[in-house]
Each structure stands twice: as C-alpha cells, then as structure tokens.
N, C-alpha and C positions, 0 to 999 in steps of 0.2 A: 448840459444834458447831452449824452451821446446820441447820435443819429440812428443807431441800430444796436440791438442786443445780439446780433448774429455772432460776433466773435466770442461773446460770453457764453452763448448757448453751445457753440462748437467745442468750447473747452470743458464744459461741465456735463452736457447731456449724455455722453457715452458712459458716465459713471452712474446714471440712473437706470435701473433695470425693472423688468416686469417680474413679479413673483406669483407663481402658480402653486396653489395649495390644494391637494386632493385628499379627501377623507372618506372612509367607509361608513355608511349609515345603514343600520338594520331597520327594516320596516316590516310590519306584520302583513302577511299576504291575505289575511282574513280579519274582519272585525272581531271574530270569535277566538282568535289566537290568544293563548294565555289563559283562557277560561277552563278551569279544571273539568267541568261537565262535558264540554265539547271535545277536549283533548282525550278524555277517557274513552269516548266512543269513536272518535275519528283519528286518534293517534297522530301519525306523522303526515297526514294528508294536508296539513296546513302549516308548512314550514315557514320560517321567517325569510324575507327576501333581502339580500344585501345589495345596496346601491352605492355608487360613487358620486360624491358631490365635489364640485370644483369651485374655487373662489380665486379672484384675481385682484392683485394689488400692485403696489410699486415698492421699490427699495432703493437704497443708495449704497454704493461701494465706498467705504471709508478707508480701506487699506488695500494696497496693490496686490496683496497675497490672497484677496478674495473675501474680506470681512464685509458683510452686508448688514445694514440696519433697516428694519421695517417696523410696522406696527404689529403688536401681538395679536390683535383681532384678525389680521390678514392670514396668519398661519395657525390660528388656534385649532387644536384637535386634529391637525393635519397628519396624515400617514406618509405623504410624499410631497416634497417641496422642490420645485424647480425654479431656476433663475434664468431669464432670457435677456441677453444683452442687445443693444441696438444694432450690432453688426451681424445679428442672426445666430450667434452661438447660444447654446442652451446647455445648462449644467444642473445636475442634482446638487442639493445642498443639505446641510444638517444644522440643527439648532444648537448653538453654543449656550445661549441664555435667553430666557424670556421672563418678562415682568408684567404681570397682569395689572398691577396697580398703576404703573406708569404707561402701560400700553406700548411697550417696546419689546422687540425681539432682535437678537443678534445671530446671524447665520454665517456659516462658512461654506463658500463655494468649493465643491469637490472637483477641481480641475486645475490644470497648469496655468499659472499666471505668467507675467504680471498682468493685472487688470487695471483699467482706468479708474482713478479714485478722485474724490473731492476732499479738499482740506477743510477742517473745522474752522468756523469763524467764532468770534467772541460775542455772544448774545447780550452781554452787559454793555457792549459798545453801540448797539443799534438804538435808534430813536424813532418815535412816531413820525411818520412822513417819509422815512427812507424807502427807496424804490427796491422792490424785490421781484424775483421770478419764481414761479411754481412749476416744477417739472414732474410729470407723471403720466399715467395711462388711464385717463378718464373713460369710463364706460367700455373699456377694452378696445377703443378705436385705434390705438397706437400712441406712441409717445407724443405728448403735447406740451407746449410751453405757454404759460399765461403770465402776464405782468400785473403789478399793482403796487401798493404801498403797505407799510406797516401801519395798521389802523389803531392798534392799542397794544399795550404790554401788560404782563402780569394778570391776565384774565383768569378769574376763578368762577366757581358756581355756574359753569356752563352745562352741567349735566352729562358730560362725556365719560368721565371716569373719576376715580378718587383723586387723581392728580388735578391741581388747580393753579397752574402758572403758565398759561398759554400765550403765544404770540398770536395776535389777531391780524389778519390780512384781508384785503379785498381782492387779491389775485384769485381768479376763478379756480375753485377746487370742487371736484365732483367725485361721485363714487368711482373707485379705481385709482384715484390720486393718493389714497391712504398709503403711507410709507414713503411717499415721494419726497423730493428735495425742495426746500425753500432756500434760495441762495440770494446773496447780496450782490452789489455791483462790483465787488472784488472777485466774484466767483467762488466765495467761501460758503460752506454750508452753515446756515444759521438756524435751521429748524427742520423737523420732519412733519410734513403735512398729515394731519390726523383725522379731522372731522370738519363738518360744516353745520351751520345753523340754517335750516331750510324747512319750509312748509310744503314744498313741492317735490323734494328729493334732488333738485338741481341747485346750482350755485346761485345764491342771492347776494353774494359779495361779503359774506361773513364766514371766514374760514379760520381754523385754529391749527397751530403747529406747536410741537414740543420743542423747547429751546435746545439748541445744539450743545450748550454747556452740560445739560443733563444727559443728553445722548452720549457725549464723550465719556462721562463718568461711568455710565452703564457699559459702554463698549470696552473701556479699560479693564473693568472687572472680568468681562468675558475673555479678553485677550490674555489676561494673566492666569486663566484657568478656572476662574470662579463660575459657578452655575447659578448663583443667587446674588442679586444686588441688594445690599443692605444699607440703609441710611445710618449715619452715626447715632449712637444712643446718648441722650443727655438726661433722661429720667424726669421728664416733665411733659404735661399735656397742656394744650392751648385752646382758647376759644376766641371768637371774633369780639372786637370792642364795640359795644353798643353806644348809641348817642348819649344815653344817660351817664354811662361810665366816663365817656370823653368829657362831658360837661363838668362832672364832679372833679376831674383831675385837671381841668383848665385847658384841655386840648381844643383847638379850633375845629377839628373834625374827628370822626371816629376812624382811627387808624391804628395799626399795630396788632400784636398777638398777645392776648391776655393770658397770663399763667393761671390755669385753673386748678392744677394739682402738681405736687412735687414729691418725688420719692426721696426720703431723707438720705438714703445711702447712695443716691445717684450723683453723677457729675454736677447737675444743676443745683441740687440741695447742698452739696459740699462747697459750691462756689458762692452761696449766699442768696440764690434766687428763691423767691417766696411766692406763694399763691397770692394773687392780686397785683403782682407786678405786670407791667406792660412792656414788651420788647418792641422798640420802634426802629432799631438799627442793628445790622449784622455785618461786621467787617466793613463798615463804611457805606453799606447799601441800605436804603430805606426798606422797612418791613411794613407793608400795607395791610396784611391779613395773615392768619396762621398758615395758609398754603404757601405764601411767599417765604415764610420761615422754613417750612419743610423743604422747599426747593433749595434754599441756601444751604441747609444742612446736607442735603443729598449731593450737591455739587462741590462742597468743601472737602468732604472725605474724612475718614478715620485718621486720627493722629494729629490733625491740624489744631491750631489754637484759634478759637473763635472769640471775637470781642463783641459783646452785646451792649447796645445802648438801651438802658432800662429806665422807665419811669416808675417810681414807687411812691408810697405815701409820704416819704421823707424827701422827695425830689428826684432829680435826674442823677443816674450813676452809671458807671461802666463795670461790666462783669466779664471776666475772662474764664472760658471753659475749654478744657482740652477734650476734643471729641473722641469718643471711644466706640469700639465695636460693641454691639449688643452682647450681654453675657451669654455664654453658651447654654443651651438647654440641657437639662439633666435627663438622660433617657430613662433613668429609674423612676422619674416622676410621671411617666406615661404608663397608664394601666388600662387593661380591658376588664370591665366589671363583670362579676359572675353572680350566680345565685338566683333565687326567686324574689325579685324586687323590681320596681319600675325602671331601674337604670341598667338592668342586666343586658350585657352585650355592647353597651356604649363604651367608646374609647375616650378616656379623660386624661387630663394633665394638670399639674400645678400651673398657675398663671405665671409665665416668665416675661421678662421685658420684651422678648421677640413677639410673643403671643399678644401681649397688651398693646404693642404698637400696631400689629396687624389688624386687630379688632377695634382699635381706637378706644381702648379702655383707659381710665385714669392711671397715671404712672404709679400711684401708691397702692393700687388695688391688689389684693391677694385672694387666694381661694382656688377653686377647681373649675375648670372649663371643659365642656364637652367638645372634643375635636372631631369625632366622627360617630355616626350611628349606622352600622351596617344593616342591610335588609334582613328581614326574618328574625329580628331580635325583640325581646320584650320592650326594650327602650324605644325602638321604632314604633311598636304597637301603641305605647302609651304617649306618643307624641313628642318624645325628647328630640331636640334638634342640635346639630353642630352650632357652636357659638353660645349655647345656654350656659350660664354661670350658676352652678349649684350652690345656693347660699345656706339653706337650713334644711335639715332632715330630722323630724321628730323632736324639734326643739333644740337641736345641737347645731351650732355654727360650724360650717364646713370650711376649715382653714387650709387643708391640704388633702392629698389623696390617701394618706395613711388614715386620717380620721374618717374619711368617707368609706374606705374599705372596712374599717372596724365596725362602723354603724350598720352597714349592710350585712356583714357577717353575723352580727348579733341577732338579726332577724326581728320581725315584729308582726303583730296581728293586723296592723294597718300602717300605712305610710302617709305621713303628713309632711309635705316638703314645700320649699319655696325656691323658685329659680328666677333668675334675672335674664330677660330676653329683650334685646333692643332697648335697654334702659327702663323697661317696665318689669315690676315684680309680680310674678304669677304664683298664686298659692293653690295647692291641689291636695286632696285627700283621696287615697285609694285603699280599699279594704280587701 
C-alpha cells in the first residue's frame, strides 16, 4: 500500500472542475397573481418577479479540448453554465448532450485548450475492496479529496434514477460532489459520483457512482455529433427473476433477466428468444438483474454482436443477436387531435420501439400513446395525461392514429373510452 495519495491527486485533481449552473425562475409577486378577478381590477400592478437560482456541482474533463462530463441534475434547466478549473480560470460552456435517464450531461468548454484531462478506466476490471479516491467540491467549500474502497458493484433499486448499475463506495461523498470523479489507484476515471444514501443529508459512507464504461459510451456519442444517446434495440422487455421462478428452473438463487415479452419482428424474436427465457450472461459477463442487462446493452453499442447465455424450459443455450439502432420514428404518425371530444388538443403518436423503450412498455405492444397535453385544451380539462395509452373508444380498439382520428371525426353523443395509465386500465364515460 502506497504511503501517500499525493502524487495521484496531483496528477488527476486539475481535471476535476466546479460546475456552476444558473437558471431564471419566475415567481408570483402576489398570491392573487393569475386570478382573473383580481387581474381584471388591478391589471399590471401585480407583475411576476424573475429571480436567478444557482446550483453547484462538479465535473470531469475527459478530453484535452475541453469535453466535460457531469450529472444531468447539476445543469438541469440551466440558462448559463460555467466551468471553473483549480488554477482559477473560469469558462462558459455549452451542453453537447444530456440524458435524464442515466443522469449524465456532456459539456464543451468555450475556451482555448489544451486542458488537463483524466483517462477512462475499465469498470469491468474493478473489484469489491479496491481502493478509490473521490474528488469534487462538497458543500461548495472547495476541491476536496476523500478515500475509500469499492463497497459493492452492480447496485440497483437505490431510488436515484431509472438507471440501476451503480458502483457503491464508502469514500465520503456529499452535496456538491455530484458529477465529480471516482478514480482508481492508476489515476484512471472509473466512475462519476452521483448520489448518496443518507438520512441527514451528509455522508454516511454509502455513495453511488455511474460506471465509467457507460460514461465513455455517452461521451463518444456527444463527440461524434449526436445529441441523444440511444441504447441498442433488441425488441424484448425484461423482469426480475423471483425466487419461485428460480426454484422451478433449478437455479440456486434468483438471478438473471426474465424475458417477459418479445416483438416477433425484432432482433430478439428473430434470434429465437422467447418469453419465459432467462438471460444469465452477456458476452461472458454475468447478468444479475434486468438493469445489469440494460447496462451491458448500453455499453456494447449498435452494430456489435451480443452473445447471450440463456436458460429456457429446454435447458441452457447460447443466443447471438446483432444489436441494432431503434427504428426511426415516422413523423406522419404524430398528430394533434381536433374537434369536440375529450382528446381534443392532445398530441398523440403510434407506439414505436423508441417510445416503448422510453416508457418501459412491452416490446410487442402497439396502439396510440399521448405524448403531450398542452394547456387550455379539452384534453387537459378532461384529465388526459402524457403517457396515457388510448386503448378503446366507443367499443373500437385503437390500433393506430388513423383509426383514432376516424373515430373522433365521426362524432358521438357520448364518449365511452378506456385508457391505460401506469399499468392500470381506466374506464370513463363523458356525455
């Protein structure tokens, strides 16, 4: 064990930056602002007040030309983003890509380089017990270094975001550390510190970092000019394996990703994957839960050949799938509904693989989904929400937007419809 981490810190700390995000927020100057009665009599005497809010986080320079990675929640809704280096220099920056699902954002420093940068490490090579350093700006007190070990790998269900494949560490992480670096003893970036588990708001020795392999994949998309990071499409949805299912298949523990639904025309269906199969391995790596499979898909990339180790009713088998990009959405399938009906004003779309994956719908589901409900529309008044799946109207199954528009155009003296919201079927009659 080395006697001091000082040489390691000197080599890596300059690449860890402070990220300042400012946003404009409108606040009502009066509790009566927006009330039609009071506005009628008092007019412009109660204007809204605009305030600026600032947030502080950390970031890591991963390319000498000024590419910075941080957490999406650090810069969310920001109008102005500034990056401050440890040598006192401060630069404006712009967003190249942000991903709310993975809580990552890629920034470009608007200034002349080169800038100090940290190389990516391989998170598949780290093990529980490895020594790590966390570098960031906790509570805004200035750059701070804490040490610890990797406490666990592949953590999911921690309630932070939709992503569920975190590195857990006991290196002290506090508010302001978000977006900072988790480095190994080689000085390589192995994670982006993201959140803590705490009852008090301070560090209790349970911190979570996004693995660097995923960060690298997102950063490569941004560097190649993409503004959206997409996981490969395989046309299947997955659930956790329960103890009962594990016992029925002779597994000694509940592990793997259970295939719950397969689209017949998708890559998984064409390769022979069927509902009820359990994926326990991906390119030689074990799959403990569906989030682990999602992580492997995201870090493997479009065009690669994936070899899945599968348990089925007929025994163990190997399935090969060529990972594909999600099929492009058809803009003609996106419509704004019109007329005198409960859905008037809502923006709807046929369910595409992109939408199904975003909303975590079964791979084989089809139909019409509500993507937006603008204010002051009949749809908003009747309680229609984004994400609602329009299933049935007046006894007719709604398979696509053409059928939906035709039913609404025909009109009716009353509307009896069914929507699916959050997995629950809601029935309503409006006269």
